[in-house]
BAFIMAR-856873 format. One record per residue (C-alpha): residue number from 1; residue in one letter; x, z, y. Coordinates in steps of 0.25 Angstrom, whole numbers, padded with zeros to 4 digits. Layout:
N
NODE,n,res,X,Z,Y
NODE,NUM,A,X,Z,Y .
...
//
This chain:
384
NODE,n,res,X,Z,Y
NODE,1,M,0007,-0014,-0065 .
NODE,2,Y,-0005,-0022,-0069 .
NODE,3,I,0001,-0035,-0074 .
NODE,4,N,-0005,-0041,-0086 .
NODE,5,K,0003,-0054,-0089 .
NODE,6,L,-0005,-0063,-0097 .
NODE,7,K,0006,-0074,-0101 .
NODE,8,K,0020,-0068,-0099 .
NODE,9,N,0026,-0073,-0112 .
NODE,10,T,0024,-0088,-0108 .
NODE,11,R,0033,-0096,-0098 .
NODE,12,L,0022,-0096,-0088 .
NODE,13,F,0014,-0083,-0087 .
NODE,14,Y,0003,-0077,-0078 .
NODE,15,G,-0004,-0064,-0077 .
NODE,16,I,-0015,-0056,-0070 .
NODE,17,Y,-0015,-0041,-0066 .
NODE,18,G,-0023,-0032,-0058 .
NODE,19,F,-0034,-0022,-0059 .
NODE,20,I,-0049,-0020,-0055 .
NODE,21,L,-0051,-0007,-0047 .
NODE,22,P,-0065,-0003,-0043 .
NODE,23,V,-0064,0010,-0035 .
NODE,24,L,-0074,0020,-0030 .
NODE,25,S,-0070,0028,-0018 .
NODE,26,G,-0075,0039,-0010 .
NODE,27,S,-0070,0048,0002 .
NODE,28,N,-0075,0059,0010 .
NODE,29,T,-0071,0052,0023 .
NODE,30,A,-0066,0039,0028 .
NODE,31,V,-0053,0033,0022 .
NODE,32,D,-0044,0022,0027 .
NODE,33,S,-0038,0010,0019 .
NODE,34,F,-0026,0006,0027 .
NODE,35,N,-0033,0009,0040 .
NODE,36,H,-0047,0003,0036 .
NODE,37,A,-0058,0013,0034 .
NODE,38,T,-0061,0008,0020 .
NODE,39,F,-0059,0012,0006 .
NODE,40,A,-0051,0000,0002 .
NODE,41,A,-0039,0007,-0001 .
NODE,42,P,-0038,0021,0005 .
NODE,43,T,-0025,0025,0012 .
NODE,44,A,-0029,0036,0022 .
NODE,45,A,-0041,0044,0028 .
NODE,46,G,-0050,0036,0037 .
NODE,47,N,-0046,0034,0051 .
NODE,48,Q,-0059,0041,0058 .
NODE,49,V,-0058,0032,0070 .
NODE,50,L,-0060,0019,0061 .
NODE,51,A,-0069,0024,0050 .
NODE,52,T,-0084,0024,0050 .
NODE,53,R,-0089,0039,0048 .
NODE,54,P,-0075,0043,0044 .
NODE,55,L,-0080,0057,0039 .
NODE,56,S,-0090,0052,0030 .
NODE,57,P,-0088,0050,0015 .
NODE,58,R,-0088,0036,0009 .
NODE,59,M,-0086,0028,-0004 .
NODE,60,N,-0082,0015,-0008 .
NODE,61,F,-0081,0006,-0021 .
NODE,62,E,-0072,-0006,-0022 .
NODE,63,V,-0063,-0014,-0030 .
NODE,64,A,-0054,-0020,-0019 .
NODE,65,Q,-0041,-0014,-0025 .
NODE,66,S,-0043,-0022,-0038 .
NODE,67,R,-0031,-0031,-0040 .
NODE,68,L,-0028,-0044,-0046 .
NODE,69,G,-0014,-0051,-0048 .
NODE,70,F,-0008,-0063,-0055 .
NODE,71,E,0006,-0065,-0060 .
NODE,72,F,0011,-0079,-0064 .
NODE,73,G,0025,-0086,-0066 .
NODE,74,S,0035,-0091,-0076 .
NODE,75,K,0045,-0083,-0084 .
NODE,76,E,0056,-0093,-0079 .
NODE,77,A,0052,-0092,-0064 .
NODE,78,A,0044,-0083,-0054 .
NODE,79,E,0032,-0075,-0055 .
NODE,80,G,0020,-0074,-0045 .
NODE,81,F,0011,-0063,-0042 .
NODE,82,V,-0002,-0063,-0034 .
NODE,83,E,-0010,-0050,-0033 .
NODE,84,F,-0024,-0047,-0026 .
NODE,85,D,-0032,-0036,-0022 .
NODE,86,F,-0046,-0035,-0014 .
NODE,87,I,-0043,-0025,-0003 .
NODE,88,D,-0048,-0027,0011 .
NODE,89,F,-0047,-0014,0019 .
NODE,90,T,-0056,-0020,0030 .
NODE,91,K,-0068,-0020,0020 .
NODE,92,S,-0074,-0007,0016 .
NODE,93,S,-0082,-0011,0003 .
NODE,94,P,-0079,-0026,0001 .
NODE,95,T,-0086,-0029,-0012 .
NODE,96,T,-0087,-0044,-0013 .
NODE,97,T,-0080,-0046,0000 .
NODE,98,M,-0067,-0042,-0006 .
NODE,99,V,-0056,-0053,-0006 .
NODE,100,P,-0043,-0054,-0013 .
NODE,101,R,-0030,-0048,-0006 .
NODE,102,V,-0017,-0053,-0009 .
NODE,103,R,-0008,-0041,-0013 .
NODE,104,R,0004,-0047,-0019 .
NODE,105,A,0009,-0062,-0021 .
NODE,106,F,0023,-0064,-0024 .
NODE,107,V,0033,-0072,-0033 .
NODE,108,T,0044,-0065,-0041 .
NODE,109,A,0056,-0073,-0046 .
NODE,110,Q,0066,-0066,-0056 .
NODE,111,I,0079,-0072,-0052 .
NODE,112,S,0087,-0064,-0063 .
NODE,113,D,0085,-0052,-0071 .
NODE,114,S,0089,-0043,-0059 .
NODE,115,L,0084,-0052,-0047 .
NODE,116,Q,0069,-0054,-0043 .
NODE,117,L,0064,-0061,-0031 .
NODE,118,L,0050,-0059,-0025 .
NODE,119,G,0042,-0066,-0014 .
NODE,120,G,0028,-0064,-0009 .
NODE,121,Q,0019,-0053,-0006 .
NODE,122,D,0022,-0040,-0014 .
NODE,123,W,0024,-0025,-0012 .
NODE,124,T,0035,-0021,-0002 .
NODE,125,L,0048,-0015,-0008 .
NODE,126,F,0045,-0003,0001 .
NODE,127,N,0033,0001,-0008 .
NODE,128,G,0042,0005,-0020 .
NODE,129,V,0031,0011,-0029 .
NODE,130,H,0015,0012,-0029 .
NODE,131,P,0008,0025,-0030 .
NODE,132,F,-0002,0030,-0041 .
NODE,133,T,-0016,0027,-0035 .
NODE,134,Y,-0028,0018,-0038 .
NODE,135,N,-0029,0016,-0023 .
NODE,136,Y,-0019,0005,-0025 .
NODE,137,V,-0020,-0002,-0011 .
NODE,138,G,-0021,0011,-0003 .
NODE,139,H,-0009,0016,-0011 .
NODE,140,Y,-0002,0028,-0003 .
NODE,141,F,0000,0018,0009 .
NODE,142,S,0001,0025,0022 .
NODE,143,A,0000,0038,0014 .
NODE,144,G,0014,0039,0008 .
NODE,145,D,0017,0025,0006 .
NODE,146,A,0021,0013,0014 .
NODE,147,G,0022,-0002,0009 .
NODE,148,F,0013,-0014,0005 .
NODE,149,M,0014,-0029,0002 .
NODE,150,R,0024,-0038,0009 .
NODE,151,Q,0027,-0053,0009 .
NODE,152,Q,0041,-0053,0005 .
NODE,153,F,0053,-0058,-0003 .
NODE,154,Q,0059,-0048,-0012 .
NODE,155,I,0072,-0048,-0021 .
NODE,156,K,0074,-0038,-0032 .
NODE,157,Y,0086,-0035,-0040 .
NODE,158,K,0087,-0026,-0052 .
NODE,159,A,0099,-0019,-0058 .
NODE,160,N,0097,-0010,-0070 .
NODE,161,E,0088,0001,-0064 .
NODE,162,M,0090,-0003,-0050 .
NODE,163,S,0082,-0013,-0042 .
NODE,164,Y,0085,-0018,-0028 .
NODE,165,A,0074,-0026,-0019 .
NODE,166,F,0074,-0032,-0006 .
NODE,167,A,0063,-0039,0002 .
NODE,168,V,0060,-0047,0015 .
NODE,169,G,0046,-0049,0019 .
NODE,170,L,0035,-0050,0030 .
NODE,171,P,0034,-0037,0038 .
NODE,172,S,0019,-0037,0037 .
NODE,173,A,0006,-0044,0036 .
NODE,174,N,-0001,-0053,0047 .
NODE,175,A,-0015,-0056,0044 .
NODE,176,N,-0018,-0063,0057 .
NODE,177,G,-0019,-0078,0059 .
NODE,178,V,-0006,-0079,0068 .
NODE,179,D,0008,-0075,0066 .
NODE,180,G,0013,-0062,0073 .
NODE,181,V,0025,-0053,0073 .
NODE,182,I,0025,-0052,0058 .
NODE,183,E,0028,-0067,0057 .
NODE,184,Q,0035,-0070,0071 .
NODE,185,G,0043,-0058,0070 .
NODE,186,M,0051,-0064,0058 .
NODE,187,A,0055,-0050,0054 .
NODE,188,P,0055,-0048,0039 .
NODE,189,V,0054,-0035,0032 .
NODE,190,F,0066,-0031,0023 .
NODE,191,E,0064,-0022,0011 .
NODE,192,A,0073,-0016,0001 .
NODE,193,Q,0071,-0007,-0012 .
NODE,194,I,0080,-0001,-0022 .
NODE,195,A,0075,0006,-0034 .
NODE,196,H,0079,0012,-0047 .
NODE,197,T,0070,0010,-0059 .
NODE,198,N,0071,0015,-0073 .
NODE,199,D,0060,0016,-0084 .
NODE,200,N,0053,0027,-0078 .
NODE,201,T,0056,0028,-0063 .
NODE,202,T,0058,0019,-0051 .
NODE,203,V,0064,0025,-0038 .
NODE,204,G,0068,0017,-0026 .
NODE,205,I,0070,0015,-0011 .
NODE,206,A,0064,0004,-0002 .
NODE,207,G,0066,0001,0013 .
NODE,208,T,0060,-0009,0023 .
NODE,209,Y,0064,-0014,0037 .
NODE,210,V,0060,-0024,0047 .
NODE,211,Q,0062,-0026,0062 .
NODE,212,M,0048,-0030,0066 .
NODE,213,L,0044,-0038,0079 .
NODE,214,N,0033,-0030,0086 .
NODE,215,D,0029,-0040,0097 .
NODE,216,L,0030,-0055,0098 .
NODE,217,N,0030,-0055,0113 .
NODE,218,S,0040,-0044,0116 .
NODE,219,L,0048,-0046,0103 .
NODE,220,T,0049,-0031,0101 .
NODE,221,G,0051,-0025,0087 .
NODE,222,F,0052,-0013,0079 .
NODE,223,Q,0058,-0009,0065 .
NODE,224,S,0050,-0006,0053 .
NODE,225,Y,0057,0001,0041 .
NODE,226,G,0055,0011,0029 .
NODE,227,V,0062,0017,0017 .
NODE,228,A,0055,0021,0005 .
NODE,229,L,0058,0029,-0008 .
NODE,230,F,0050,0027,-0020 .
NODE,231,A,0049,0031,-0035 .
NODE,232,D,0041,0027,-0047 .
NODE,233,L,0042,0039,-0057 .
NODE,234,G,0037,0039,-0072 .
NODE,235,K,0034,0024,-0073 .
NODE,236,Q,0034,0023,-0088 .
NODE,237,A,0020,0022,-0094 .
NODE,238,T,0023,0034,-0103 .
NODE,239,S,0026,0043,-0091 .
NODE,240,T,0016,0054,-0089 .
NODE,241,L,0020,0057,-0075 .
NODE,242,S,0023,0046,-0065 .
NODE,243,A,0024,0045,-0050 .
NODE,244,K,0026,0036,-0038 .
NODE,245,V,0033,0041,-0026 .
NODE,246,K,0037,0035,-0012 .
NODE,247,A,0042,0040,0001 .
NODE,248,Y,0045,0032,0013 .
NODE,249,C,0048,0032,0028 .
NODE,250,G,0048,0020,0038 .
NODE,251,Q,0045,0015,0052 .
NODE,252,N,0034,0005,0056 .
NODE,253,L,0031,0002,0041 .
NODE,254,N,0016,-0001,0044 .
NODE,255,N,0021,-0013,0053 .
NODE,256,I,0027,-0020,0041 .
NODE,257,G,0016,-0019,0032 .
NODE,258,M,0018,-0006,0025 .
NODE,259,L,0005,0002,0023 .
NODE,260,S,0010,0014,0031 .
NODE,261,L,0009,0022,0043 .
NODE,262,S,0020,0018,0053 .
NODE,263,F,0016,0007,0062 .
NODE,264,G,0024,0005,0075 .
NODE,265,N,0029,-0005,0085 .
NODE,266,A,0041,-0008,0094 .
NODE,267,S,0038,0004,0103 .
NODE,268,N,0034,0013,0092 .
NODE,269,S,0040,0014,0078 .
NODE,270,V,0032,0023,0068 .
NODE,271,Q,0040,0030,0057 .
NODE,272,E,0033,0036,0044 .
NODE,273,C,0036,0042,0031 .
NODE,274,G,0028,0044,0018 .
NODE,275,G,0028,0046,0004 .
NODE,276,Y,0019,0048,-0009 .
NODE,277,I,0020,0053,-0023 .
NODE,278,T,0009,0048,-0033 .
NODE,279,P,0011,0055,-0047 .
NODE,280,K,0003,0051,-0060 .
NODE,281,Y,0002,0059,-0073 .
NODE,282,A,-0004,0053,-0086 .
NODE,283,L,-0013,0063,-0092 .
NODE,284,S,-0014,0054,-0104 .
NODE,285,E,-0013,0040,-0108 .
NODE,286,K,-0026,0036,-0100 .
NODE,287,V,-0027,0047,-0089 .
NODE,288,S,-0018,0049,-0077 .
NODE,289,V,-0018,0058,-0065 .
NODE,290,F,-0011,0053,-0052 .
NODE,291,G,-0010,0057,-0038 .
NODE,292,G,-0002,0056,-0025 .
NODE,293,F,0002,0061,-0012 .
NODE,294,G,0006,0052,0000 .
NODE,295,Y,0009,0054,0014 .
NODE,296,S,0014,0046,0026 .
NODE,297,V,0017,0051,0040 .
NODE,298,V,0021,0045,0053 .
NODE,299,L,0034,0052,0058 .
NODE,300,S,0036,0046,0072 .
NODE,301,G,0030,0035,0081 .
NODE,302,T,0017,0033,0087 .
NODE,303,V,0005,0030,0078 .
NODE,304,S,-0006,0022,0084 .
NODE,305,P,-0021,0023,0080 .
NODE,306,A,-0026,0014,0069 .
NODE,307,Y,-0038,0010,0078 .
NODE,308,T,-0041,0003,0091 .
NODE,309,F,-0053,0006,0100 .
NODE,310,S,-0062,-0005,0107 .
NODE,311,A,-0068,0001,0120 .
NODE,312,T,-0077,-0012,0120 .
NODE,313,T,-0083,-0010,0107 .
NODE,314,N,-0081,0005,0106 .
NODE,315,T,-0075,0004,0092 .
NODE,316,Y,-0062,0007,0084 .
NODE,317,S,-0055,-0003,0075 .
NODE,318,L,-0043,-0004,0067 .
NODE,319,G,-0030,-0006,0075 .
NODE,320,T,-0017,-0013,0073 .
NODE,321,S,-0007,-0001,0075 .
NODE,322,G,-0006,0004,0061 .
NODE,323,P,-0013,0014,0052 .
NODE,324,G,-0013,0025,0063 .
NODE,325,M,-0009,0036,0054 .
NODE,326,K,0001,0047,0057 .
NODE,327,N,0001,0052,0043 .
NODE,328,N,-0007,0049,0030 .
NODE,329,M,-0008,0057,0017 .
NODE,330,R,-0014,0053,0003 .
NODE,331,A,-0016,0063,-0009 .
NODE,332,S,-0022,0058,-0022 .
NODE,333,L,-0026,0062,-0036 .
NODE,334,G,-0031,0053,-0046 .
NODE,335,L,-0034,0051,-0061 .
NODE,336,D,-0035,0038,-0069 .
NODE,337,H,-0039,0036,-0084 .
NODE,338,E,-0040,0024,-0093 .
NODE,339,I,-0054,0021,-0097 .
NODE,340,A,-0052,0008,-0104 .
NODE,341,K,-0041,-0002,-0106 .
NODE,342,S,-0034,-0006,-0093 .
NODE,343,T,-0045,0002,-0086 .
NODE,344,K,-0043,0016,-0078 .
NODE,345,A,-0053,0024,-0071 .
NODE,346,F,-0047,0032,-0059 .
NODE,347,Y,-0050,0043,-0049 .
NODE,348,E,-0042,0046,-0037 .
NODE,349,L,-0044,0056,-0026 .
NODE,350,S,-0036,0054,-0013 .
NODE,351,Y,-0035,0062,0000 .
NODE,352,F,-0030,0056,0013 .
NODE,353,A,-0026,0063,0025 .
NODE,354,S,-0022,0055,0037 .
NODE,355,T,-0018,0057,0052 .
NODE,356,M,-0023,0046,0061 .
NODE,357,Q,-0018,0043,0075 .
NODE,358,L,-0030,0043,0084 .
NODE,359,N,-0032,0042,0099 .
NODE,360,A,-0036,0054,0107 .
NODE,361,N,-0050,0047,0109 .
NODE,362,E,-0053,0046,0094 .
NODE,363,I,-0049,0061,0092 .
NODE,364,S,-0058,0065,0103 .
NODE,365,L,-0069,0058,0096 .
NODE,366,G,-0067,0066,0084 .
NODE,367,Y,-0060,0057,0075 .
NODE,368,S,-0050,0065,0066 .
NODE,369,A,-0035,0060,0066 .
NODE,370,T,-0033,0067,0053 .
NODE,371,P,-0043,0062,0043 .
NODE,372,S,-0043,0064,0028 .
NODE,373,S,-0051,0058,0016 .
NODE,374,M,-0053,0061,0002 .
NODE,375,V,-0054,0048,-0006 .
NODE,376,V,-0059,0048,-0021 .
NODE,377,Q,-0058,0035,-0029 .
NODE,378,T,-0062,0031,-0043 .
NODE,379,G,-0062,0018,-0050 .
NODE,380,I,-0057,0010,-0062 .
NODE,381,Q,-0045,0001,-0063 .
NODE,382,Y,-0045,-0010,-0073 .
NODE,383,T,-0031,-0016,-0075 .
NODE,384,L,-0030,-0031,-0079 .
//
């Protein structure tokens, strides 16, 4: 989308792509960015148990969602891609403590006009499409969408307007310094996608499945799976109205690296469904309005709180049992306009309403299980 190929007509080529994205954010109450009480990439209303002064307004200014990528290769061989951003959900306002985060790093090899191989870290086939929003990292994840990056091998085959893809990859990430169930379980995730594409529209279906190992000692396991339908409508640059749409259902998707609600184990599988629609309308060549609505909900299974409590220190901390939400909604409305070449200013208003799983003790202390938050974001995107 943002690729600027500098030397494509030579035998060897390279390119740079990306954007700089300074964003000013404000909200009337606390917000969560993937369970962390920061403005890094808002995905839900703030969990009042984990947030500081959860009912107080707050603001933030950062550039962490800026992105930089490199492409290089040979017309006769493979192409390589490496892409970074600067997100760290554990840092509220990082400024000079930001560090690069590897988003995508993969190699593609065009075996024939119809067959392509991919190996490395890239979007899962389950993603399908990406919504219209300037909260690129927050996306509509856990609020209508499920998906993320995965280390994988993909094979893609195109036949006229149809495309078929299959992938096998690592179930999830393990940032610890020792192997665990992810590695010793030796259970890869299998994904598939079928899509129909013409000049203006893409519609498709995707699925994912894995038999996960839950515990190395008892060798118990559980299944994670999901199915998604997606559509990219009005893709042509001349289209006045366009939209990105997705609906999905699945079980224990959060266990396999999907940014979603359902987190289970061998004795408790959690099922969820969700979907979003994000339309965009061009008022002129330089001005567009966009918006969206997304909602995810747990259908069955027991949801555990996202926090733990230490009686020794009398403090709460983020747990390891998933996002701790029964449902989550995001509604957004925004406007962008081109203010200079390759530069857009934007304004985006988002409303989050979440239902948290809280223990009885926290409810008795006055914490709300149904927080909501209004988030206003404005900024400038300069595209390389």
